[in-house]
C-alpha positions as CSV (number, residue, x, y, z in Angstrom):
1,M,17.2,-0.9,17.3
2,T,18.1,-4.6,17.8
3,R,18.6,-6.8,14.7
4,I,17.6,-10.5,15.2
5,A,18.4,-13.5,13.0
6,A,17.4,-17.1,12.5
7,A,19.7,-19.7,11.0
8,Q,18.8,-22.6,8.8
9,A,21.0,-25.6,7.7
10,E,21.1,-29.3,7.5
11,A,22.4,-31.1,10.6
12,V,24.4,-34.3,10.4
13,A,23.0,-36.9,12.8
14,G,25.6,-37.6,15.5
15,D,28.4,-35.5,14.1
16,L,28.6,-32.7,16.7
17,R,31.9,-31.3,15.4
18,A,30.6,-30.9,11.8
19,N,27.4,-29.3,13.1
20,V,29.4,-26.9,15.3
21,R,31.5,-25.9,12.2
22,T,28.3,-25.2,10.2
23,A,26.9,-23.2,13.1
24,A,30.0,-21.1,13.4
25,C,29.9,-20.2,9.8
26,L,26.3,-19.1,10.1
27,V,27.0,-17.1,13.3
28,A,29.6,-15.2,11.3
29,R,27.1,-14.7,8.5
30,A,24.5,-13.4,10.8
31,A,27.0,-11.1,12.4
32,D,28.1,-9.8,9.0
33,E,24.4,-8.8,8.4
34,G,24.4,-6.8,11.7
35,A,22.5,-9.2,13.9
36,A,22.9,-9.1,17.7
37,V,21.5,-12.6,18.2
38,V,20.9,-15.6,16.1
39,V,18.7,-18.6,16.9
40,F,19.4,-22.1,15.5
41,P,17.0,-25.0,14.9
42,E,16.0,-27.6,17.5
43,A,18.7,-30.2,18.3
44,F,21.0,-28.6,15.7
45,L,24.1,-29.6,17.7
46,T,23.5,-33.3,17.4
47,G,20.9,-33.5,14.6
48,Y,17.2,-34.3,15.2
49,A,17.1,-38.1,15.0
50,E,15.8,-40.9,17.2
51,E,19.1,-42.8,17.1
52,V,20.9,-39.8,18.4
53,F,18.3,-39.2,21.2
54,A,18.9,-42.8,22.4
55,G,22.4,-41.6,23.5
56,P,25.0,-40.9,24.5
57,L,24.1,-37.3,24.6
58,P,26.3,-34.2,25.2
59,T,26.5,-33.0,28.8
60,P,26.9,-29.6,30.4
61,A,30.6,-30.4,30.8
62,D,30.9,-31.0,27.0
63,L,29.3,-27.6,26.4
64,A,31.9,-26.0,28.7
65,G,34.8,-27.8,27.0
66,P,36.5,-27.4,23.6
67,L,33.5,-28.8,21.6
68,L,32.0,-25.3,21.2
69,D,35.2,-23.4,20.7
70,P,34.5,-22.6,17.0
71,L,31.1,-21.1,18.1
72,R,32.7,-19.1,20.9
73,E,35.3,-17.7,18.5
74,A,32.6,-16.8,16.0
75,A,30.5,-15.1,18.7
76,R,33.4,-13.1,20.0
77,A,34.6,-12.1,16.5
78,G,31.1,-10.9,15.6
79,G,29.9,-9.5,18.9
80,I,26.8,-11.7,18.6
81,A,24.9,-14.1,20.8
82,A,23.9,-17.5,19.5
83,L,21.2,-19.9,20.7
84,V,21.8,-23.4,19.6
85,G,19.4,-26.3,20.1
86,T,20.8,-29.4,21.7
87,P,19.7,-32.5,23.7
88,L,21.5,-32.5,27.0
89,A,22.2,-35.3,29.4
90,R,21.8,-34.2,33.0
91,G,22.6,-37.1,35.3
92,R,19.8,-39.6,35.1
93,V,17.5,-37.5,32.9
94,A,17.9,-35.6,29.6
95,T,16.3,-32.4,28.2
96,L,15.9,-30.8,24.8
97,S,17.6,-27.4,25.4
98,L,18.9,-24.2,24.1
99,A,22.5,-23.4,24.7
100,L,23.4,-19.7,24.8
101,V,26.8,-18.7,23.5
102,A,27.3,-15.1,24.6
103,P,29.3,-12.5,22.7
104,D,32.1,-12.9,25.3
105,G,32.1,-16.7,24.6
106,D,30.5,-17.7,27.9
107,V,28.1,-20.7,27.5
108,T,24.9,-21.2,29.6
109,V,21.7,-23.2,29.1
110,P,18.8,-20.9,29.9
111,Y,15.9,-23.0,28.6
112,D,14.6,-26.6,28.4
113,K,11.7,-27.5,26.1
114,Q,8.4,-27.5,28.1
115,H,6.2,-29.4,25.7
116,L,7.5,-32.8,24.4
117,D,6.0,-34.2,21.2
118,G,5.6,-37.9,20.3
119,P,8.7,-40.1,20.7
120,E,10.5,-37.3,22.5
121,K,8.6,-38.3,25.6
122,Q,10.6,-41.6,25.7
123,H,13.9,-39.8,26.0
124,F,13.5,-36.5,27.7
125,V,11.8,-34.7,30.6
126,V,10.0,-31.4,30.3
127,G,11.5,-28.1,31.4
128,D,10.1,-26.6,34.5
129,H,10.3,-22.9,33.7
130,G,9.9,-20.4,30.8
131,A,12.9,-18.1,29.9
132,S,13.7,-14.9,28.2
133,V,17.1,-13.4,27.2
134,R,17.9,-9.7,27.0
135,V,19.7,-8.6,23.9
136,G,20.4,-4.9,23.6
137,D,17.2,-3.1,24.6
138,A,15.0,-6.1,23.7
139,E,13.6,-8.9,25.9
140,L,13.2,-12.1,23.8
141,G,11.2,-15.2,24.9
142,L,12.7,-18.6,24.2
143,S,10.8,-21.5,22.6
144,I,11.6,-25.0,21.2
145,C,9.4,-26.4,18.4
146,Y,6.2,-27.9,20.0
147,D,6.2,-25.1,22.6
148,G,5.1,-22.8,19.8
149,C,2.0,-24.8,19.1
150,F,0.6,-23.6,22.5
151,P,-0.7,-20.0,22.4
152,E,-0.2,-19.6,26.1
153,H,3.6,-20.3,25.8
154,A,4.2,-17.2,23.7
155,A,1.6,-15.2,25.7
156,A,3.4,-15.9,28.9
157,A,6.6,-14.5,27.4
158,A,4.7,-11.4,26.2
159,R,3.1,-10.8,29.6
160,D,6.5,-11.1,31.2
161,G,7.8,-8.3,29.0
162,A,9.1,-10.0,25.8
163,V,8.9,-8.1,22.6
164,G,10.2,-11.0,20.5
165,Y,10.0,-14.8,20.5
166,L,12.9,-16.9,19.4
167,A,11.6,-20.3,18.1
168,S,14.1,-23.1,17.6
169,A,12.4,-25.9,15.7
170,A,12.4,-29.0,13.4
171,Y,9.4,-29.5,11.2
172,F,9.2,-32.5,8.9
173,V,8.1,-32.2,5.3
174,G,4.3,-32.2,5.2
175,G,3.8,-29.9,8.2
176,E,4.6,-26.7,6.4
177,H,1.0,-25.3,6.6
178,R,0.9,-25.8,10.4
179,R,4.4,-24.4,10.9
180,D,3.5,-21.2,9.0
181,L,0.2,-20.7,10.8
182,Y,1.5,-21.3,14.3
183,Y,4.3,-18.7,14.2
184,A,2.4,-16.0,12.3
185,A,-0.4,-16.5,14.9
186,R,2.0,-16.2,17.9
187,A,3.3,-12.9,16.5
188,L,-0.2,-11.5,15.8
189,E,-1.7,-12.7,19.1
190,N,1.0,-11.0,21.2
191,G,2.0,-8.0,19.1
192,M,5.6,-9.2,19.0
193,Y,8.3,-10.3,16.6
194,V,8.8,-14.0,16.0
195,A,12.1,-15.5,14.7
196,F,11.6,-19.1,13.6
197,A,14.6,-21.3,12.9
198,G,13.9,-24.6,11.2
199,L,16.0,-27.6,10.3
200,T,16.3,-28.4,6.7
201,G,17.6,-31.3,4.6
202,R,17.7,-34.9,5.6
203,C,18.5,-36.1,9.2
204,G,17.8,-39.4,10.8
205,G,16.2,-40.8,7.6
206,R,13.6,-38.0,7.4
207,E,13.2,-34.8,5.4
208,L,13.0,-31.5,7.3
209,S,11.1,-28.6,5.8
210,G,13.2,-25.5,6.7
211,G,10.9,-22.5,6.3
212,S,12.9,-20.2,8.6
213,A,11.3,-16.8,8.9
214,I,10.9,-13.6,10.8
215,Y,7.4,-12.3,11.5
216,D,6.4,-8.7,12.4
217,P,4.0,-7.9,15.3
218,E,1.0,-8.3,13.0
219,G,2.1,-11.7,11.8
220,R,3.5,-10.6,8.4
221,V,6.6,-12.2,7.0
222,L,9.6,-9.9,6.9
223,D,12.2,-12.5,5.7
224,R,11.9,-16.1,4.8
225,L,13.9,-19.0,3.5
226,G,12.7,-22.1,1.5
227,R,14.8,-25.2,2.1
228,E,18.2,-23.7,1.4
229,E,20.9,-23.0,4.0
230,G,21.1,-19.4,5.2
231,V,20.0,-16.8,7.7
232,V,17.0,-14.5,7.9
233,V,17.3,-11.1,9.6
234,A,15.1,-8.2,10.6
235,D,15.3,-5.2,12.8
236,L,13.2,-5.3,16.0
237,D,11.3,-2.0,16.3
238,L,10.2,-1.4,19.9
239,A,8.0,1.5,18.8
240,L,6.2,-0.7,16.4
241,V,5.6,-3.3,19.1
242,A,4.2,-0.6,21.4
243,S,1.9,0.9,18.7
244,T,0.7,-2.6,17.7
245,R,-0.2,-3.5,21.2
246,R,-2.1,-0.2,21.7
247,T,-4.1,-1.0,18.6
248,H,-4.6,-4.7,19.2
249,T,-4.8,-5.0,23.0
250,M,-4.9,-8.8,23.5
251,V,-1.9,-8.8,25.8
252,A,-3.4,-6.1,28.1
253,D,-6.9,-7.7,27.9
254,H,-5.8,-11.2,28.7
255,R,-7.9,-12.8,31.5
256,T,-6.3,-15.4,33.7
257,S,-9.7,-17.1,34.2
258,L,-12.9,-17.3,32.2
259,G,-14.9,-18.7,35.1
260,P,-16.9,-22.0,35.1
261,R,-18.3,-23.3,31.8
262,R,-22.0,-24.0,31.4
263,R,-23.8,-26.4,29.0
264,V,-27.3,-25.5,27.8
């Protein structure tokens, strides 16, 4: 059985080294609780702030260099994988991405956000593919914030074999009701676990709402934080996913087309 985790903390806008130190501590904490993978909030490496997104942004070379060494060390020591949200400069364009720090310390960038919200469109381009990571015996779909507002995003992961959905996010205070509905619904619709990691505290002059949680395949909360720093953890039970999908067959019954619409 694979144990998954979501981390929650305040990010300091523009202070990458401070944010890496915080992330490394939370990676160690998740590993101590037996997790095989931990997902962090959106743009945690830099902080989610417009002034940060204006640049300069970290590059793939920065991720390959010493900047992430504390995270590499924590991942190696704990035998855990960590997915950390970061904006990323890629030549003449930039993306909102998830960097994967593997248990051996190797760093890759498997996923770029596919749905950009509001001012993000001024700074970033959309990702051109979905992605999943394999952790133990579990296939886990990847998501960044606004992606999770679109049912088809999680559904595509489920149809591709995902039994869990790792959601890296940043919700401002005032959006708590939407946040909680979206991710419970993504779990229920697809009969899969959802691990939601939300930024908390103040960043870029705005308050973030936290609310990190793990949902079971019927959308029930297994573990949840308020606005405090910490990690949520839960065991991913493949037998429960299978039995839930036998009972609630939305994944199997999905139709790629509903045909033309008529007005009467």
